[in-house]
C-alpha positions in Angstrom: 0.0 0.0 0.0 3.0 2.3 0.5 3.5 3.2 -3.1 -0.1 4.0 -4.1 -0.5 7.2 -2.0 2.9 8.4 -3.2 2.1 7.6 -6.8 -1.1 9.6 -6.4 0.8 12.5 -4.9 -1.1 12.0 -1.6 0.4 12.2 1.9 -0.5 10.1 4.9 -1.9 13.2 6.5 -4.2 13.8 3.5 -5.4 10.2 3.6 -6.0 10.3 7.4 -8.0 13.5 7.0 -10.0 12.0 4.1 -10.8 8.8 6.1 -11.3 10.5 9.4 -8.6 8.2 10.9 -5.7 9.0 13.2 -2.5 9.7 11.3 -0.6 7.1 13.4 -3.1 4.5 12.2 -2.6 5.4 8.6 1.2 5.4 9.1 1.0 1.8 10.5 -1.0 0.7 7.4 1.4 2.3 5.0 4.5 0.8 6.7 2.7 -2.6 6.9 3.0 -2.6 10.7 -0.8 -3.4 10.9 -3.3 -4.2 8.3 -6.5 -2.2 7.7 -9.9 -3.9 7.9 -11.6 -4.8 4.6 -13.9 -1.9 5.2 -11.0 0.5 5.7 -9.2 -1.0 2.6 -12.2 -0.2 0.5 -12.4 3.3 1.9 -8.7 3.8 1.1 -9.2 2.6 -2.5 -12.1 4.9 -2.9 -10.2 7.9 -1.5 -7.3 7.2 -3.8 -9.5 6.3 -6.7 -7.9 3.0 -7.4 -9.1 -0.6 -7.4 -8.7 -2.4 -4.1 -6.5 -4.9 -5.9 -3.9 -2.2 -6.4 -3.5 -1.9 -2.7 -2.9 -5.6 -2.1 0.5 -7.0 -3.1 -0.2 -10.6 -4.1 3.5 -11.3 -4.9 4.6 -10.5 -1.3 1.8 -12.7 0.1 2.8 -15.7 -2.1 6.5 -15.4 -1.0 5.5 -15.6 2.7 4.0 -19.1 2.2 
């Protein structure tokens, strides 16, 4: 998820304001310290105007198995 806001020229602060979430929470999502809920993931995708799939890195998931 880290690269999508940067690609869209959006900051963590912008995203936290848009979602009504604490900036620390958004930072944890971006740095992959914690994972957003499915509901939050959909809200993030809508805010960034990207498909949810763009926020999920399937290749990283497959490597962890």
